N, C-alpha and C positions, 0 to 999 in steps of 0.2 A: 322746422328744423328740430330733429330729434337728438342729434349728437351735440352735447353741450361741453365737449372737451375743449381745451385751449386751442388745439390744432384745428378743429372744425370751426370754432368761432372765428379765429384769426383768418382762416381761409375764406369764410363768408364775408368778413369785413373787407378784406383785400379785394375780393371779387366785386363787391358793391362799389368800392371806391373806383375801380376800373370801369364798371358799367356807367358810372356817373361822369366819366371822362376826366377824372381827377388823377393826378400823379402822386403816389405815395411819397415820392422824394421831396415834394413840396410841403408835406405835413411837418409841423414843428411841435405840436402838442397833441396828446390823446388823453381823454378823460373817460373813466368808467368806474364802476364800483370796485371795491377791494376784495371781491370774492376770490376764492382759491383758483378758480378756472380763468379768472381775468387778470389778476395782478401778480401772479407768480413770476419770480425773477428768471426762471430757467426754461420752463416748457409751456408757459401759458401765453395768453394773448399779449400781455405787456412785452414779454421777451420776443415773441415771434414778430410782432410789428417792428420792434427795435432792430431785428435782424434785417428787415426790409429797408429801414431808414433809421440810422442811429441818432438823427436829429429830432426824431419824434419822441419827446420826453413825456413821461407819465405824470399826470396831474390828477390826484384823487378827486372823484366826483363830490362836489360840495353838498348836493342833495343827499347822497348816501351818508356822508359824514354827519350832517345834521340829523339824519334819522338815527344814527348811533347815539347822538347826544340825547335825542328824545327818548330813546329806549332806556338809556343808562342814567339819566339825570334823576329820576325819582329815587333810585337807590342811593344816590350820592348826597342829595340835599333834601332834608325833611320838608322844607317850605315848598319846594317844587312838587314833591309828592302830594302835598295837600292841595296845591293849586290845580294840578292835573286831575286829581280826584274830583274836585269841584266841577271842572270843565266836563269831565266824563258824566257826572250826575246830571248836569244841565243838558248835555247832548242826549242822554238816555230819556230824560223827561220829555223833551220836544220830539224826539224820534218815535216815541211810543204814543204820542197824541193821536186820538181817534178823529180829530177834526181834519177835513180835507181842505 
């Protein structure tokens, strides 16, 4: 899929739902990342799926939310930065090991 716009993505999602024999009207929740092309309130996937079914409420993806915590925690808490730095050093040490 080369077109990553909200229109193209929502069309692909709706097509896949139909191919699987599912009815979008039975959908109550949808979850995806909060990227601009996914979670926009007006022209993106979130809005377009809601046009097909207003009962399909948006629930932000927990994995992507945790990723934001992982990315931003070191700048917010000094102890977290130290811990993650240690984990990174251990990972680097073992991944660079020459033993097979």
